[in-house]
C-alpha positions as CSV (number, residue, x, y, z in Angstrom):
1,M,5.5,-30.7,10.0
2,K,7.9,-28.4,8.4
3,A,6.6,-25.3,6.5
4,K,7.5,-25.4,2.9
5,S,8.8,-22.4,1.1
6,Y,9.6,-21.8,-2.5
7,H,12.7,-20.0,-3.8
8,R,13.4,-17.8,-6.8
9,P,16.7,-16.3,-7.9
10,G,17.2,-12.9,-6.2
11,G,14.5,-13.5,-3.6
12,R,14.6,-14.3,0.1
13,R,15.4,-17.8,1.0
14,G,12.9,-20.2,2.4
15,G,13.3,-23.5,4.2
16,I,13.8,-24.6,7.8
17,G,16.4,-23.3,10.2
18,I,16.9,-22.3,13.9
19,A,17.0,-18.6,14.7
20,A,19.9,-17.2,16.6
21,G,20.7,-14.0,18.4
22,G,19.6,-12.0,21.4
23,L,15.9,-12.1,20.6
24,L,15.6,-15.8,21.3
25,A,18.2,-16.3,23.9
26,A,15.7,-17.0,26.7
27,L,13.7,-19.2,24.4
28,V,16.6,-21.3,23.4
29,T,17.6,-21.7,27.0
30,A,14.1,-22.9,27.9
31,C,14.0,-25.3,25.0
32,S,17.3,-27.0,25.9
33,N,15.7,-28.4,29.0
34,T,12.4,-29.4,27.5
35,P,11.8,-33.0,26.6
36,T,10.5,-33.6,23.1
37,N,7.5,-35.9,22.6
38,S,7.3,-36.6,18.9
39,G,6.8,-39.3,16.4
40,P,3.9,-41.2,14.8
41,T,3.1,-43.4,17.8
42,G,0.4,-41.1,19.1
43,P,-0.6,-37.5,19.8
44,I,1.5,-35.2,22.0
45,T,0.2,-33.9,25.3
46,F,0.6,-30.4,26.6
47,S,-0.8,-28.6,29.5
48,N,-3.2,-25.7,29.1
49,S,-1.5,-22.4,28.9
50,A,-4.2,-20.3,27.2
51,C,-3.4,-17.4,24.9
52,A,-5.2,-14.1,25.8
53,I,-8.7,-15.4,25.3
54,G,-9.3,-17.1,28.6
55,S,-9.5,-20.9,29.0
56,G,-12.8,-21.4,27.2
57,T,-13.5,-23.1,23.8
58,V,-13.3,-20.8,20.8
59,S,-16.3,-21.2,18.6
60,I,-16.4,-19.4,15.3
61,P,-19.4,-19.4,12.9
62,A,-18.7,-20.6,9.4
63,A,-17.0,-18.0,7.1
64,Q,-16.1,-15.8,10.1
65,A,-12.7,-14.9,11.6
66,E,-11.1,-14.5,15.0
67,L,-7.8,-13.1,16.1
68,I,-6.0,-14.9,19.0
69,D,-3.2,-12.9,20.7
70,C,-0.5,-15.1,22.2
71,S,1.8,-12.3,23.3
72,N,0.8,-12.9,27.0
73,G,3.0,-15.9,27.3
74,G,0.2,-18.3,26.4
75,T,0.7,-21.1,24.0
76,T,-2.5,-23.1,23.8
77,L,-6.0,-22.8,22.3
78,T,-9.1,-25.0,22.3
79,L,-11.3,-24.9,19.2
80,A,-14.8,-26.2,18.7
81,G,-14.7,-29.5,16.8
82,N,-17.5,-31.7,15.5
83,G,-16.1,-31.6,11.9
84,A,-15.3,-27.9,11.7
85,S,-12.4,-26.9,9.4
86,Y,-10.2,-24.0,10.1
87,L,-7.7,-21.8,8.3
88,I,-5.0,-21.0,10.8
89,L,-2.3,-18.3,10.3
90,P,0.5,-18.1,12.8
91,Q,1.9,-14.5,12.5
92,F,4.6,-12.2,13.8
93,P,3.2,-8.7,13.1
94,T,6.2,-6.6,14.2
95,D,8.9,-4.3,13.0
96,Q,10.8,-4.0,16.3
97,V,13.2,-7.0,15.9
98,S,16.0,-8.0,13.6
99,D,15.3,-9.7,10.3
100,Q,16.2,-13.3,11.2
101,L,14.3,-16.6,11.0
102,V,12.4,-17.5,14.2
103,G,11.7,-21.1,15.1
104,Y,8.1,-22.0,16.1
105,S,5.8,-25.0,16.4
106,L,2.1,-25.3,15.6
107,A,0.8,-28.7,16.8
108,T,-2.4,-30.4,17.8
109,G,-3.0,-32.8,20.6
110,N,-5.4,-34.8,18.5
111,L,-3.9,-37.4,16.2
112,A,-7.1,-37.8,14.2
113,A,-7.3,-34.1,13.5
114,A,-3.7,-34.0,12.2
115,T,-4.4,-37.0,10.0
116,A,-7.6,-35.6,8.6
117,S,-5.8,-32.3,7.8
118,A,-2.9,-34.0,6.2
119,E,-5.3,-36.0,3.9
120,R,-7.3,-32.8,3.1
121,V,-4.2,-30.8,2.2
122,A,-2.9,-33.6,0.1
123,T,-6.2,-33.7,-1.8
124,L,-6.1,-30.0,-2.4
125,R,-2.6,-30.2,-3.8
126,A,-3.4,-33.1,-6.0
127,S,-6.4,-31.3,-7.5
128,T,-4.2,-28.5,-8.8
129,R,-5.3,-28.1,-12.4
130,M,-3.4,-27.2,-15.6
131,E,-5.6,-24.9,-17.6
132,A,-5.1,-24.7,-21.4
133,P,-3.5,-21.4,-22.4
134,G,-6.4,-20.5,-24.6
135,G,-9.0,-21.2,-21.9
136,A,-8.8,-17.9,-20.0
137,S,-8.0,-14.2,-20.4
138,R,-4.4,-13.6,-21.3
139,L,-2.0,-11.3,-19.5
140,P,0.5,-8.8,-21.0
141,P,4.1,-9.8,-21.8
142,R,6.4,-9.9,-18.8
143,R,9.1,-7.3,-18.5
144,V,12.5,-8.2,-16.9
145,M,13.0,-5.6,-14.2
146,Q,16.0,-6.7,-12.1
147,R,18.2,-3.8,-13.2
148,Q,15.5,-1.1,-12.6
149,M,14.7,-2.5,-9.2
150,A,18.4,-2.7,-8.1
151,F,19.1,0.8,-9.3
152,D,16.1,2.3,-7.7
153,G,16.8,0.5,-4.4
154,A,20.4,1.6,-4.4
155,L,19.4,5.3,-4.8
156,R,16.8,5.1,-2.0
157,A,19.3,3.3,0.3
158,R,21.9,6.0,-0.4
159,A,19.4,8.8,0.4
160,R,18.6,7.2,3.7
161,R,22.2,7.1,4.7
162,A,22.9,10.7,3.7
163,S,22.8,13.6,6.2
164,G,19.9,16.0,5.8
165,A,22.0,19.0,6.7
166,Q,22.3,20.2,3.1
167,R,18.7,19.7,2.1
168,L,16.8,22.6,0.5
169,S,13.5,23.8,2.0
170,P,10.4,25.1,0.1
171,T,9.1,28.5,0.6
172,P,6.3,29.1,3.2
173,S,3.7,29.5,0.4
174,T,4.7,26.2,-1.1
175,L,4.5,24.5,2.3
176,A,1.0,25.7,2.7
177,T,-0.4,25.1,-0.7
178,G,1.7,22.7,-2.6
179,L,3.3,22.9,-6.1
180,S,0.2,24.0,-8.0
181,A,0.1,27.4,-6.1
182,A,3.9,28.1,-6.1
183,I,4.5,31.8,-6.2
184,A,6.0,33.6,-9.2
185,P,7.1,30.6,-11.4
186,S,10.3,31.6,-13.1
187,P,10.5,31.7,-16.9
188,Q,11.5,28.4,-18.3
189,A,15.0,28.4,-19.9
190,S,15.0,27.0,-23.4
191,T,18.3,25.2,-22.7
192,R,20.0,24.4,-19.5
193,T,22.6,22.1,-18.0
194,F,21.9,19.1,-15.7
195,H,24.1,16.8,-13.7
196,V,23.0,13.2,-14.4
197,L,23.9,10.2,-12.3
198,S,26.1,8.1,-14.6
199,S,27.4,5.3,-12.4
200,F,25.4,2.3,-11.1
201,D,27.3,1.9,-7.8
202,P,25.8,4.4,-5.3
203,N,28.9,4.0,-3.1
204,T,31.2,5.5,-5.8
205,P,28.7,7.6,-7.8
206,S,29.7,9.9,-10.6
207,W,27.7,12.4,-12.6
208,T,27.8,13.6,-16.2
209,T,27.0,17.2,-17.1
210,V,24.6,17.5,-20.1
211,T,22.9,20.3,-22.0
212,A,19.2,19.8,-22.7
213,T,16.6,21.6,-24.6
214,L,13.1,22.4,-23.4
215,S,10.9,20.4,-25.7
216,Y,7.5,20.4,-24.0
217,A,6.1,22.9,-21.4
218,G,2.9,21.8,-19.8
219,S,1.0,22.9,-16.8
220,N,2.7,20.5,-14.5
221,V,5.6,18.9,-16.3
222,L,8.5,20.3,-18.3
223,V,10.2,17.9,-20.7
224,Y,13.9,18.5,-21.5
225,V,15.7,16.4,-24.0
226,D,19.5,16.0,-24.0
227,Q,21.1,17.5,-27.0
228,A,23.2,14.4,-27.3
229,A,20.2,12.1,-27.8
230,P,20.8,9.6,-30.6
231,A,19.2,10.0,-34.0
232,G,15.9,8.2,-34.8
233,G,14.0,9.5,-31.8
234,F,10.8,11.4,-31.4
235,T,9.2,13.6,-34.1
236,S,7.9,16.9,-32.8
237,T,4.4,15.5,-32.9
238,Q,5.3,12.4,-31.0
239,L,7.2,14.3,-28.4
240,E,4.2,16.6,-27.9
241,A,1.9,13.7,-27.4
242,F,4.4,12.0,-25.0
243,G,4.7,15.2,-23.0
244,Q,1.0,15.6,-22.7
245,L,0.6,12.0,-21.4
246,F,2.9,12.8,-18.4
247,D,1.7,16.4,-17.9
248,Q,-2.1,15.9,-18.3
249,T,-2.7,12.3,-17.2
250,L,0.1,10.6,-15.2
251,Y,1.1,13.6,-13.0
252,G,-2.6,14.0,-12.0
253,I,-2.9,10.3,-11.1
254,D,0.0,10.5,-8.6
255,T,-0.8,13.9,-7.1
256,L,-4.5,13.1,-6.7
257,N,-3.7,10.0,-4.7
258,F,-0.5,10.9,-2.9
259,G,-0.5,14.7,-2.8
260,P,1.7,17.3,-4.4
261,P,5.5,17.3,-4.4
262,S,7.5,20.2,-3.0
263,D,8.6,23.0,-5.3
264,V,12.1,23.9,-4.0
265,D,13.1,25.6,-7.3
266,Q,9.8,27.5,-7.5
267,N,9.3,26.8,-11.2
268,G,5.8,25.4,-10.7
269,H,6.6,22.1,-12.4
270,V,8.3,18.8,-12.1
271,I,11.1,18.4,-14.7
272,M,11.4,15.3,-16.8
273,L,14.9,15.0,-18.3
274,M,15.4,12.5,-21.1
275,S,19.1,11.7,-21.6
276,P,21.2,8.9,-23.1
277,V,23.2,9.0,-19.9
278,V,20.3,7.1,-18.4
279,N,20.4,4.6,-21.2
280,A,24.1,4.1,-20.5
281,D,23.3,3.3,-16.8
282,T,22.6,-0.2,-18.1
283,P,25.4,-2.1,-19.9
284,S,24.2,-3.7,-23.1
285,S,25.5,-7.1,-21.9
286,V,22.8,-7.3,-19.2
287,C,19.8,-6.0,-21.2
288,A,18.4,-9.4,-21.9
289,S,19.0,-11.0,-18.6
290,Q,18.4,-8.1,-16.2
291,G,16.3,-5.6,-18.1
292,Y,17.2,-1.9,-18.1
293,V,16.9,1.3,-16.0
294,A,14.0,3.2,-17.6
295,G,14.1,6.1,-15.3
296,F,14.8,7.3,-11.7
297,F,14.5,10.1,-9.1
298,D,17.7,11.2,-7.4
299,E,17.4,12.7,-3.9
300,E,20.8,14.4,-4.5
301,D,18.8,17.0,-6.4
302,F,17.3,18.3,-3.1
303,N,20.7,19.3,-1.8
304,N,21.7,22.9,-1.9
305,A,24.4,24.7,-4.0
306,S,27.2,23.3,-1.8
307,D,26.6,20.0,-3.5
308,P,28.1,20.4,-7.1
309,N,26.0,17.5,-8.4
310,S,22.6,18.8,-7.2
311,N,20.2,20.2,-9.7
312,Q,18.2,21.8,-6.9
313,G,14.8,20.8,-8.1
314,E,12.2,18.1,-8.6
315,I,13.5,16.0,-11.5
316,F,12.6,12.6,-13.1
317,Y,15.3,11.2,-15.3
318,S,14.4,9.0,-18.3
319,I,15.9,7.1,-21.1
320,V,15.7,8.4,-24.7
321,P,14.7,6.5,-27.8
322,D,17.7,4.7,-29.3
323,P,16.3,2.2,-31.9
324,N,19.7,1.3,-33.2
325,G,21.2,0.6,-29.8
326,T,24.0,3.1,-30.2
327,V,24.3,3.8,-26.4
328,S,23.3,0.5,-24.8
329,C,20.0,-1.5,-25.1
330,A,18.0,-0.7,-28.2
331,H,14.9,1.3,-27.3
332,S,12.1,1.9,-29.8
333,L,9.4,4.5,-29.2
334,S,7.0,1.6,-28.2
335,D,9.6,0.5,-25.6
336,L,9.4,3.9,-24.0
337,G,5.7,3.9,-24.1
338,L,5.6,0.6,-22.3
339,A,8.2,1.2,-19.6
340,V,8.6,4.9,-18.9
341,P,5.1,5.9,-17.9
342,A,4.9,3.3,-15.1
343,T,8.4,4.2,-14.0
344,F,7.4,7.8,-13.8
345,L,4.4,7.0,-11.6
346,H,6.7,4.8,-9.4
347,E,9.4,7.4,-9.1
348,L,7.1,10.4,-8.7
349,Q,5.6,8.7,-5.6
350,H,9.1,8.3,-4.2
351,L,9.7,12.0,-4.9
352,I,6.4,13.0,-3.2
353,D,7.1,10.8,-0.2
354,F,10.6,12.3,0.1
355,S,9.2,15.8,-0.3
356,Q,6.7,15.3,2.5
357,H,8.9,13.5,5.0
358,V,12.3,15.2,4.5
359,I,11.9,18.5,2.7
360,I,8.6,19.8,4.1
361,N,8.5,18.1,7.5
362,H,12.3,17.9,8.0
363,G,12.2,14.4,9.2
364,L,13.6,11.1,8.0
365,P,12.5,9.3,4.9
366,E,9.5,7.0,5.2
367,S,10.2,3.3,6.1
368,S,11.5,1.9,2.9
369,W,9.1,-1.1,2.8
370,L,6.1,1.2,3.0
371,D,7.6,3.7,0.5
372,E,8.1,0.9,-2.0
373,G,4.7,-0.6,-1.5
374,L,3.1,2.8,-2.2
375,S,5.2,3.2,-5.4
376,I,3.9,-0.1,-6.7
377,V,0.4,1.2,-5.9
378,A,1.2,4.2,-8.0
379,E,2.0,2.0,-10.9
380,E,-1.2,0.0,-10.4
381,L,-3.2,3.2,-10.3
382,G,-2.0,3.9,-13.9
383,S,-3.4,0.5,-14.9
384,L,-6.7,1.2,-13.1
385,Y,-7.1,4.5,-14.9
386,Y,-7.0,2.7,-18.3
387,E,-9.0,-0.3,-17.1
388,Q,-11.8,2.0,-16.1
389,K,-11.6,3.8,-19.5
390,C,-11.6,0.6,-21.5
391,P,-13.8,-2.1,-20.0
392,P,-13.6,-5.4,-21.8
393,P,-13.5,-6.2,-24.7
394,S,-12.6,-2.6,-25.8
395,C,-9.1,-1.3,-26.3
396,R,-7.6,-4.8,-26.7
397,T,-5.6,-6.1,-29.6
398,D,-6.5,-9.6,-28.6
399,P,-10.1,-10.0,-27.2
400,T,-8.9,-12.5,-24.6
401,Q,-6.6,-10.0,-22.9
402,L,-7.4,-9.4,-19.3
403,F,-6.1,-5.8,-19.4
404,P,-6.5,-3.2,-22.2
405,D,-3.4,-2.4,-24.4
406,S,-3.0,0.9,-22.6
407,A,-2.7,-0.7,-19.2
408,E,-0.1,-3.3,-20.1
409,G,2.9,-1.3,-19.0
410,F,1.5,-0.7,-15.5
411,V,0.7,-4.2,-14.3
412,Q,4.1,-5.9,-14.1
413,S,5.1,-5.1,-10.6
414,F,1.9,-5.7,-8.7
415,L,1.0,-8.8,-10.7
416,Y,4.2,-10.8,-10.8
417,D,5.7,-9.5,-7.5
418,S,2.5,-10.3,-5.5
419,Y,2.6,-13.9,-6.8
420,Q,6.2,-14.2,-5.7
421,Y,5.1,-13.1,-2.2
422,G,2.3,-15.7,-2.3
423,L,5.0,-18.3,-2.6
424,L,7.0,-16.9,0.3
425,P,4.6,-15.5,2.9
426,D,6.6,-16.9,5.8
427,T,10.1,-15.6,4.8
428,A,9.4,-12.4,2.9
429,S,9.0,-9.9,5.7
430,L,6.6,-7.0,5.1
431,T,8.0,-4.8,7.8
432,L,11.7,-5.3,8.0
433,H,13.0,-5.0,4.4
434,Q,15.1,-2.1,3.2
435,D,15.4,-0.6,-0.3
436,S,18.8,-2.2,-0.8
437,D,17.4,-5.7,-0.3
438,G,17.0,-7.8,-3.4
439,G,14.0,-9.9,-4.4
440,F,10.5,-9.3,-5.7
441,S,8.5,-11.1,-3.1
442,W,8.6,-8.6,-0.2
443,R,7.8,-5.8,-2.6
444,G,4.8,-7.7,-3.9
445,G,3.6,-8.4,-0.3
446,D,3.8,-4.7,0.6
447,W,1.9,-3.7,-2.5
448,A,-0.8,-6.3,-1.5
449,M,-1.0,-4.9,2.0
450,M,-1.3,-1.3,0.7
451,R,-3.9,-2.4,-1.8
452,W,-5.9,-4.2,0.9
453,L,-5.6,-1.1,3.1
454,G,-6.8,1.1,0.3
455,D,-9.7,-1.2,-0.4
456,Q,-10.7,-1.1,3.3
457,L,-10.2,2.6,4.0
458,G,-10.6,4.2,0.6
459,S,-8.0,5.6,-1.8
460,G,-7.6,8.7,0.3
461,V,-5.6,6.5,2.7
462,F,-2.5,6.7,0.4
463,R,-2.4,10.5,0.6
464,R,-2.8,10.4,4.4
465,L,0.1,7.9,4.7
466,E,2.3,10.4,3.0
467,Q,1.6,12.9,5.7
468,G,2.4,10.6,8.6
469,P,5.5,10.0,10.7
470,D,8.6,8.3,9.2
471,D,7.9,4.9,10.8
472,G,5.8,2.7,8.6
473,V,3.8,0.8,11.3
474,T,3.1,3.9,13.3
475,D,2.1,5.7,10.1
476,I,-0.4,2.9,9.2
477,V,-1.9,2.7,12.7
478,S,-2.3,6.5,12.9
479,V,-4.2,6.5,9.5
480,A,-6.2,3.4,10.1
481,G,-7.1,4.0,13.7
482,Q,-6.6,0.2,14.4
483,P,-3.8,-1.8,16.0
484,F,-1.3,-3.1,13.5
485,P,-1.7,-6.7,14.6
486,S,-5.4,-6.6,13.8
487,L,-4.8,-5.1,10.4
488,F,-2.0,-7.6,9.7
489,G,-4.3,-10.5,10.7
490,N,-7.2,-9.5,8.5
491,F,-4.9,-8.8,5.6
492,G,-3.3,-12.2,5.9
493,L,-6.7,-13.9,5.8
494,A,-7.8,-11.8,2.8
495,L,-5.0,-13.2,0.7
496,Y,-6.7,-16.6,1.0
497,T,-10.3,-16.1,1.9
498,D,-11.2,-13.6,-0.8
499,S,-13.0,-15.4,-3.6
500,L,-13.0,-18.9,-2.1
501,P,-13.4,-21.4,-4.9
502,G,-17.0,-22.2,-5.8
503,L,-18.5,-19.7,-3.4
504,P,-19.8,-16.2,-3.8
505,R,-17.1,-13.6,-3.3
506,G,-19.0,-12.1,-0.4
507,T,-18.8,-15.3,1.6
508,A,-16.0,-13.9,3.7
509,P,-16.4,-10.7,5.8
510,L,-15.4,-7.5,4.0
511,T,-12.4,-7.1,6.2
512,D,-11.1,-10.5,4.9
513,R,-11.5,-9.6,1.2
514,F,-10.0,-7.3,-1.4
515,V,-12.3,-5.0,-3.4
516,S,-10.5,-3.6,-6.4
517,R,-8.5,-6.7,-7.3
518,N,-9.2,-10.4,-7.3
519,L,-5.8,-11.8,-6.6
520,R,-6.9,-15.4,-6.9
521,L,-8.1,-14.7,-10.4
522,L,-5.0,-12.7,-11.4
523,W,-2.6,-15.3,-10.1
524,D,-4.5,-18.0,-11.9
525,R,-4.3,-16.1,-15.2
526,L,-0.5,-15.6,-14.6
527,Y,-0.2,-19.3,-14.2
528,V,-2.3,-19.9,-17.4
529,T,-0.1,-17.5,-19.4
530,Y,3.4,-18.3,-18.0
531,G,3.0,-21.1,-15.5
532,G,4.8,-24.4,-15.0
533,G,8.3,-23.1,-14.3
534,A,10.1,-22.6,-11.1
535,D,8.9,-19.1,-10.5
536,I,5.2,-19.7,-11.4
537,P,4.7,-23.3,-10.3
538,L,1.0,-23.2,-9.2
539,P,-2.3,-21.6,-10.2
540,F,-2.6,-20.3,-6.6
541,P,0.8,-19.7,-4.9
542,I,-0.3,-19.7,-1.2
543,Q,0.0,-23.3,0.0
544,L,-1.7,-24.8,3.1
545,F,0.0,-27.2,5.4
546,P,-1.6,-29.6,7.9
547,V,-1.3,-28.9,11.6
548,S,1.0,-31.7,12.8
549,F,0.7,-33.9,15.9
550,D,4.4,-33.8,16.7
551,T,6.8,-31.1,17.7
552,S,8.6,-30.5,14.4
553,T,9.7,-26.9,14.0
554,A,9.0,-24.5,11.2
555,V,10.4,-21.0,10.8
556,M,9.1,-17.5,10.0
557,D,10.6,-14.1,9.6
558,P,9.2,-11.4,11.8
559,G,6.6,-9.5,9.8
560,T,5.4,-12.6,8.1
561,M,2.8,-15.4,8.4
562,S,2.3,-19.0,7.3
563,Y,-0.9,-20.9,6.3
564,F,-2.2,-24.0,7.9
565,R,-5.4,-26.1,7.9
566,L,-7.0,-28.0,10.7
567,D,-9.9,-30.4,10.1
568,T,-11.5,-31.5,13.3
569,P,-13.0,-35.1,13.6
570,S,-16.8,-35.2,13.6
571,G,-16.8,-37.2,16.9
572,D,-14.7,-34.8,18.9
573,S,-16.3,-31.8,20.4
574,T,-13.1,-29.9,20.8
575,V,-9.5,-29.9,19.5
576,A,-6.5,-28.3,21.3
577,I,-3.6,-26.7,19.4
578,R,-0.4,-25.2,20.6
579,F,1.5,-22.2,19.1
580,S,4.9,-22.0,20.7
581,G,8.6,-21.9,20.4
582,P,10.4,-25.2,19.7
583,G,9.7,-27.6,22.5
584,G,6.6,-25.8,23.8
585,A,8.2,-22.6,25.3
586,P,6.2,-19.4,24.9
587,L,7.2,-17.2,22.0
588,P,8.8,-13.8,22.9
589,A,6.2,-11.1,23.4
590,I,8.2,-8.7,21.2
591,L,7.2,-10.8,18.2
592,H,3.5,-10.1,18.9
593,P,2.8,-13.8,18.2
594,Q,-0.8,-14.3,17.1
595,L,-3.1,-16.7,15.3
596,S,-5.6,-15.5,12.7
597,L,-8.4,-18.0,12.4
598,F,-11.1,-18.4,9.8
599,R,-13.7,-21.2,9.9
600,L,-13.9,-22.6,6.4
601,P,-17.4,-23.1,5.0
602,P,-18.5,-26.6,4.3
603,G,-16.9,-28.1,1.1
604,Q,-13.8,-25.9,1.3
């Protein structure tokens, strides 16, 4: 049985392959001398080589979970039968290996069990419904974000490659108390010059010097507007309201949940610079197909005066209104209101993360996959703020909207990207991706893992993660106080077992559920609104596969999981399964191979 994967442009590839490289050298050698017993003539046989749970039968109550560690060289497991049905997740919860596909086999020694599971999975797939677009709450319009994602990732990747020798350091008082208590804030200049990144390629960057006017001075945010901004932009009243949004609402959302940024320029504020140079970072020819860069944070600004392009302060760069498209893409005031606030929350989290890890603690930047997951959480927190202010049906132009109008600009990343992860849970690594890697799916998966962690440990976990070491897994373990494989196993189950169809949401244990989001509901609404195409093909993206009775090989990336179902025959008291490398050899311990099990309630 070969695990199926979906593919979307720009995402990680799925499919079947054989891993190569030093990691599996011993495994490949062992497999070359192992006979293969496969085919439809009957079940395979395999000797008992128990995973780290002894040799007894694993019996799990309905709607309960169990984690089976197979990193001890064991490959087999015996499950209680008598008609029990199981969700089985093979997983590689590690960040200590290279990002390459690993071959594995999940097989049962019972032909009747494999046949029953194949029939059950086929029935589940055939029952996939197509709901009429008017039959459920609608979602906001989708925003094309490839350009923003690529630009943001390129900046983060360049910062990770750069030496920290030129970095500025905050004053001792700022280290102790954060931005809000910075000493002797300097008077704010009514005009000043800035160096703005003006090339998309981070390997050959260039900067443009602009002159900007201080147009809004709040308690936390200073808004400067480039004097070369096109005509037709803000009125003074509109700019005041725009500045207040960032200063009095958005800044507080990020700093409350992630902590304060540094204050290396000791001005007591984060600067927001709105410049047409940012507009020009997106060629007009790609606006429709790739979207546009709405804003960014540039780590170059933390370099000292020896770097001629450093502005030596905490700065968020934003597009300006350009309704006539004189610079690049046309941007109305409503465009800015939809895109820039969410981008600000995303980039300010990056700025806070970099402040804590590099500027204050003089370490390396946080693992990029964790940093990106937290930045998508920051966007989602903007949505949650408005969702709580406007419960349905208030604040909605259309009463069938799932989100209020004010939340629409904040939902794009966590909603669409997490669905893409649901299509590729076995090939979109949560622990091995870098900022420079393309694709939406791994970003959506890391948001989902951070959202689950926040639901389990409380929103204060995000702030504590910012204070941790620069290694993502070590950081999570330190904050959660639990082994990462255990966290990874429960998170993987929660993606499926939260809100099982037709059952109360509390059927699954709390550790195997989300709290603040119902992903099954959100993904279904995404399908209702936009589904049927290649990128949103199903109401629920996570697909189950039957455990096979042969030795066909599937593949997973380290840091991923796949989803299988096993239905035991009513007349068999036990059913044996094997989780191994191709041909039955043990999987390398460095992968931390494990099986997350959940006994499905009757009727599922």
